C-alpha positions as CSV (number, residue, x, y, z in Angstrom):
1,X,86.9,130.9,19.8
2,X,87.7,131.5,23.5
3,X,85.5,130.8,26.2
4,X,86.2,130.9,29.9
5,X,84.3,128.6,32.6
6,X,83.5,130.2,35.9
7,X,81.7,128.5,38.8
8,X,81.3,130.8,42.0
9,X,81.7,129.0,45.3
10,X,80.1,129.0,48.8
11,X,79.2,127.0,51.6
12,X,75.6,126.4,50.7
13,X,75.3,127.5,47.8
14,X,72.0,129.3,48.5
15,X,72.8,132.7,48.9
16,X,76.3,134.4,47.6
17,X,77.7,131.6,44.7
18,X,74.2,132.4,43.5
19,X,73.9,135.8,44.0
20,X,77.6,136.2,42.2
21,X,76.5,133.9,39.1
22,X,73.1,135.6,38.7
23,X,75.1,138.9,39.0
24,X,78.0,137.8,36.6
25,X,75.3,136.5,34.5
26,X,73.5,139.8,33.4
27,X,76.9,141.7,33.3
28,X,78.2,138.7,30.8
29,X,75.3,139.9,28.6
30,X,75.8,143.7,29.0
31,X,78.6,143.5,27.8
32,X,78.0,140.6,24.8
33,X,80.0,137.8,26.2
34,X,77.4,135.1,26.7
35,X,78.9,133.0,24.0
36,X,82.7,133.4,25.8
37,X,82.3,133.0,29.3
38,X,79.8,130.8,31.0
39,X,78.9,131.0,34.8
40,X,77.6,128.3,37.4
41,X,77.9,128.4,40.9
42,X,77.7,125.3,43.6
43,X,78.5,124.9,47.4
44,X,81.4,122.8,49.0
45,X,78.6,121.8,52.0
46,X,75.4,119.3,50.4
47,X,72.7,120.6,52.4
48,X,70.8,122.3,50.1
49,X,70.9,120.4,46.6
50,X,68.6,121.0,44.9
51,X,67.1,123.9,46.6
52,X,66.6,127.0,44.9
53,X,68.9,130.2,46.5
54,X,67.6,131.6,49.5
55,X,64.3,133.8,49.5
56,X,65.7,136.7,51.1
57,X,68.6,136.7,48.1
58,X,66.3,136.4,45.6
59,X,64.2,139.6,46.6
60,X,67.7,141.7,47.0
61,X,68.4,140.2,43.7
62,X,65.0,140.5,42.3
63,X,64.9,144.4,42.8
64,X,67.8,145.1,41.0
65,X,67.0,143.5,38.1
66,X,68.8,140.2,38.8
67,X,66.9,136.6,38.3
68,X,67.6,134.1,40.2
69,X,64.6,132.0,40.8
70,X,66.0,129.2,38.5
71,X,69.2,128.6,40.1
72,X,69.9,125.5,42.3
73,X,71.7,124.7,45.1
74,X,74.5,121.9,43.9
75,X,77.9,120.3,45.3
76,X,81.3,121.4,43.9
77,X,82.3,118.0,42.8
78,X,86.1,116.7,41.2
79,X,85.1,116.8,37.9
80,X,84.3,121.1,38.6
81,X,88.2,121.0,38.6
82,X,88.2,120.1,35.0
83,X,85.2,121.3,33.7
84,X,86.3,124.8,34.9
85,X,88.6,127.2,34.0
86,X,88.0,129.5,37.5
87,X,86.9,128.5,40.8
88,X,85.8,131.7,42.3
89,X,85.4,131.4,46.4
90,X,83.2,133.6,48.6
91,X,86.0,133.5,51.7
92,X,88.8,131.7,53.3
93,X,86.9,128.8,54.6
94,X,85.4,127.7,51.2
95,X,89.3,127.9,49.6
96,X,90.4,126.1,52.0
97,X,87.8,123.8,51.0
98,X,88.3,123.3,47.5
99,X,92.3,123.0,48.3
100,X,91.9,120.1,50.2
101,X,89.1,118.5,47.0
102,X,91.3,119.9,45.0
103,X,93.8,117.7,42.2
104,X,97.4,119.5,43.1
105,X,97.2,120.3,39.2
106,X,94.4,122.5,39.0
107,X,95.6,124.8,42.4
108,X,95.9,127.6,40.4
109,X,92.1,127.9,38.8
110,X,90.7,128.4,42.3
111,X,90.4,132.5,43.7
112,X,88.8,134.4,46.0
113,X,85.9,136.6,44.3
114,X,86.7,139.8,46.1
115,X,90.6,140.1,44.4
116,X,88.8,141.3,41.1
117,X,87.7,144.3,42.8
118,X,89.1,146.9,41.0
119,X,91.9,149.7,42.4
120,X,90.1,152.6,42.0
121,X,86.6,150.9,44.4
122,X,87.6,152.3,47.8
123,X,84.4,150.7,49.3
124,X,85.5,147.4,49.5
125,X,89.4,147.9,49.8
126,X,91.5,145.5,51.6
127,X,88.5,143.3,52.0
128,X,89.3,139.4,50.9
129,X,85.6,137.7,51.7
130,X,81.9,137.9,50.8
131,X,80.2,138.6,53.7
132,X,78.3,135.7,54.5
133,X,74.6,136.9,54.7
134,X,72.2,134.0,55.7
135,X,72.2,134.3,59.8
136,X,71.8,138.6,59.1
137,X,69.0,140.8,58.0
138,X,68.5,142.2,54.6
139,X,70.6,145.2,54.9
140,X,73.2,142.0,54.8
141,X,72.0,140.5,51.1
142,X,72.2,144.1,49.7
143,X,75.9,144.2,50.9
144,X,75.9,140.8,49.2
145,X,74.7,142.4,46.1
146,X,77.0,145.2,46.7
147,X,80.3,143.1,46.8
148,X,79.4,141.4,43.8
149,X,78.5,143.9,41.0
150,X,81.8,145.8,42.0
151,X,84.2,142.2,41.7
152,X,82.4,141.0,39.1
153,X,82.8,144.3,37.2
154,X,86.5,143.9,38.1
155,X,86.1,140.0,37.1
156,X,85.1,140.8,33.4
157,X,87.7,144.0,33.1
158,X,90.5,140.8,34.4
159,X,89.4,138.2,31.8
160,X,88.3,140.4,28.8
161,X,92.4,140.2,27.6
162,X,91.8,136.5,27.0
163,X,89.0,136.9,24.9
164,X,90.0,139.2,22.7
165,X,91.3,136.8,19.5
């Protein structure tokens, strides 16, 4: 049975990437693909290794039914480029950081999350990056959830043909 492993990546792994991980896990479960798609997250920096997601991210996610409380920050490592089929970055700076450490043969695994927003979703048309909510208020965390929900739906749809026998 074909499986696909995905790692979502942001800067510190306490806001955007754990939110994407939580949303994707939920949507994968709803699609009954949890035996076919595995999900993780990491940060390009080492500031929050072992830390729980930002309380504001956890609070916003919980209001929508996502539980981020068991997630812990970790830093992306060289082994992750072998371990994962896709490394999905939240913004262009994360893509650049991943490319700096990625073995050349693995660079095609690096993508931006917003690339997967379905074409019909005009709300995010032209958006390349998941907004960083860290220095803002609650509305920023809601926007991250909105972006992750749309993009993860599109990601599952894009992966589905690869998972069908």
